N, C-alpha and C positions, 0 to 999 in steps of 0.2 A: 459304105456301112459304118455307123457310128462307133467310136471307140468305147469299148465296155470297161467300166472301172474294175478294179480288183475287189474281190470278196472282202478282203481284209479292210479296205478303205470303207466299203458300205456297211460292214459290220460296226466299224468305229462311228460312222455317222449315225446310224440307227440308235446306238446306245447314247451318244451325246443328245441327240434330238429328243429321245425319250426321257432322259434324266435332267435336261437342260443344265448339264454340268459335265466338264471334262474330267474332273477328279472322280466323280461316281462312275462314269463310263469306263475310266481306266481301271478302277476297282473291280468292276464286273467282268471285263474281258482280260484281267490279269496282265496288264501292261503298264507302262509308265505314262504319266500325264503328257510328257513330251512325245511320246510314240503316237498317242491318240492325236494330239495337235498336228504331228507330221502327216498322218494319214488323212486328216480332214483337208489340210492344205493340198495334199496330192490329188485328192478327189476333186476339190474345186478347180484345181488346175487342169485335171484330166478332161472335165466336162465344160470348162470355161464359164462356169456360173458360180456366184457366191451363194452359199447355202445357209450360213450362220453369220449372225452379228454378234461380235464378241465385245464385252466391256470388261472392266476390272471386276465387276460384281455379278455379272449374269451372262448367259448365252441364250439368244432367241433365234428362231428360224426366220430367215427372210422370206418374202413372198415365193421366191422360187424354192426355197427349202420347204415351205409349207405344202407346196404341190408335189414335191419329190418324195417327201417322207412317208405318207401312207402306203404307196405301192412297195417301196423298199422295205418297210416294217413287215408287210405282209409276206413278202418273199423270204425275208429272214426267218420269220416265224415258220414258213413252209418247209424250210431246210432243216430247222431244228426239229419240227414234228416228224419229218421223213426219217431223220436219223434216230429219233426215239422209237419209231415204229420198227426199224431194223433191230434195234437193241432189245426192245421188249414188245413183240408182236401182240396184237389184240387177242383177248381171250375169246375162244370160239363160242361160248355160250352167251356172250353179250350182244344184245340187239343195238346196231348202230344207226342212229338217226341224224340226218345231216340236213341243215337248212340255214337261212341267213341268221345273223346275230339278232336281228329285229324279231323274226318269227320265234326264235328260241327263247330269248329273254323276255319279250313283252307279251307272248301269247301261250307258247308251249310249257314253259317252266312253271308258271303259276298253277297249271292243271295237272302236272305230271305226278305230284304226290298222291292224288286220288288214284291214278292208274296203278302206281307201285303198291299202293295199299291193297288194292283189289287183286293184284297179281304179284304176290310176294315172291314167287320163284323166277320172275322176270327181271333181269338186270338191263338197264338202258344206259347207253352212252350217247350224249348229246354233242354234236360236232357243229361248230359254227363256220360260215363262210361270209365273205363280205361282197363278193362280186358275182353277177350272173355269169354262169358258164364255168365258174371256178370250182368245179366238182372235184373231190378226191375220190376217183373211181374205186380205190380200194378201201374206203372207210365209210361206207354206208350200205345198210340193207334197205332203208326207207329214206328217201330224199323229198323235201317239200320245197318247190321253187316257183318263183314268179317269173317263169320263162317258157318260151314256146317249145314244143317237142321237137328239138332240132338234132339230138344226138342219138344216133342209131344204136348206141351201146345200151340204152334204157328202154324200158316199158313205161309209158305214161298213162296215168288216169286223171281226168279232169277232177279238180278238187273244189276250188271255191272262187268267187270274185267278191269285191267289196267296194266301198266308196272312200273317197278321200275329201278332206276339208282342212282349213286352217285352224290351228290351235295356238293358244298363248298362256302365259302364266297369269294368275289373278292379278298380280301386281301391275300387269300392263294396262288394266282398265281402271278408270277412276272409281272410287268407292260408291258413287251414285249410279254407275252404269253397269248394265248386264250384257252390254254388247257394243259393237262399233258400227258406224255407218261405212258403207263402202268407200266413201270419200276419205274417211280417216285412216284407212289402210296405207295411205301415201306417207303417213307420218312415222311408220314403223320400218325397221329393217326386216326384210324377208330372207329367212335362212332356208337352204335347200340341200338335197342330195342329187348327184347327177343322174340323169335319165339314162336308161339302158334299152337295148334291143330296138333302137330307132323309134321308141314310143315318145309321145310329147312329154316334155318337162311337166312335173306336178303343177308348178305355179302356172305355166303357160296354159294348161287345161283348165284350171280352176278360174283364172283371170279371164280367159275367153268366155267361160260360162257366165261370169259376173258382168261381162260387158266392160272390163277394165283394160287399159293399155299397159303392157309390160314397160314400155319406155317411161311412164309416169311414176313408176315404183322404184323404191331404194332397196337394192339387194345387198345382203351382207355375206357372211361366210358360206362356203360350200363345204359340206361334210361328206365323208365316204360311206357313212351308214346311218340308219335312223336311230339307234341307241345314242350316238353322239349328238345328233341334232336334238334329240329329246332333252338331253342334259342341258344343252344351251338354252332351250326354250323354258325349261323349269327354273333356270337361273335368270329369266327375264332378259335374255340377250337378243330377243327377236321373236318373230312369228314364223312358224313352219307349217307345211302341209303334212298332215298325218293320215295314216291308214286307220280306218275305224276300229279294227280289232285290236290294234296295238296301243291305242290311247284310251280304250274304254274304261279301264281301271283307274287311270289318272283322272279322267273326267268324273267318274263316280265319286272319288275321294276328294275332289275339289283342287287337286294339284294342277290341273289344266282346265281351261275354259275354251269353249267353242264360241268365237265372237261373232259368227255369221250363221244363219240357218241353211245356206247353200252348200249342198254336197254334190260331188260329181263322181261318175264310176272311175275306179282306179285304172290307169293303163295297163292293159294285159290282164291275164288270169293266172291262177295258181294251180299247179299240177303236182300230183304224187308220182315220183320216179323210183323205179327199182331196176338195178343192174340185171341185164338179161343173162349173163354168164355166171352169176353168183348163186350158189345153193341157198335156198331160202332158210332162214332161221325158223325153227319150229314155233316160235312165239311171234312170228311176223304177222300172221292173219289176225291174231288177237289185238296187237297194237294198231294195225290198220283199221280194224272195225271200231276200236275205241276212238280213233282219230276222226273217223267220219261221224261218229255219234257226237263228238264234241263240236264239230263244225256245224252239224244240223241244229244244235241246241244254241248256237251262238247267233243272236239276231243281227249281229254286224257282218255276217257272212252269208253268201248265197251260193248254193250248188249251181253248176252250169254243165251243159253237155258239150263235149268236144266236137 
């Protein structure tokens, strides 16, 4: 069994990696600069891997640190959130809606103001997760997940399926071009998010449909969620595959461009999940009905039967 590092050292690493600064990390967790440095050294010695590159002026993550940081960050956040819930339990009249950061920030949030305006007596709390299966059982009345119905604690309803395709920043194209040839894709860095549930990788699925070989492409950074890869694409750091509902507003406003006409079905389908053992919030049905209406009105989404 691998040696598990101490929580103190992991907390110090998470703070340094986030701030890119030993001083700021020390201030946040109320210890000295030397104490943070000691914890980082102890962590690296414990796991046998260098996580940070230190210079006189900066702190950067090593490739191993880049890989280690996202899951450590999420678990530290989970501990903080769990503690906060014990200290300040959820209000019983608030409808808890949990989904991925991508669905919440890139599709649900822009529409939620209309729902709240039409339902002024309903309070909604949006809770984001970053990984499939990373449900917080005690923190949602309604869940929206791109995951198969595998967990017996939940009732599932088929929700929607959609398409995926590459997107890039307008700056990626020459001023005289409105698109790219498939051959030109080899000149760009391809950014990605890891696949889940043993489904094909987004790029693998799209490249296969385009008749292109993965081995001939240049792959860049891997991000742990779609909002992060979106920011990288908006800053012209490469091309990524996007889900149609989550990039529609960026395409309409010219922030992103779809350089190819080819779209393929997204791996997997989306489901609505509700905990079986939780008493339903009185406003639950109103929100679910509204959610289905919004999906039906969105041309980038398709209902499917489970």
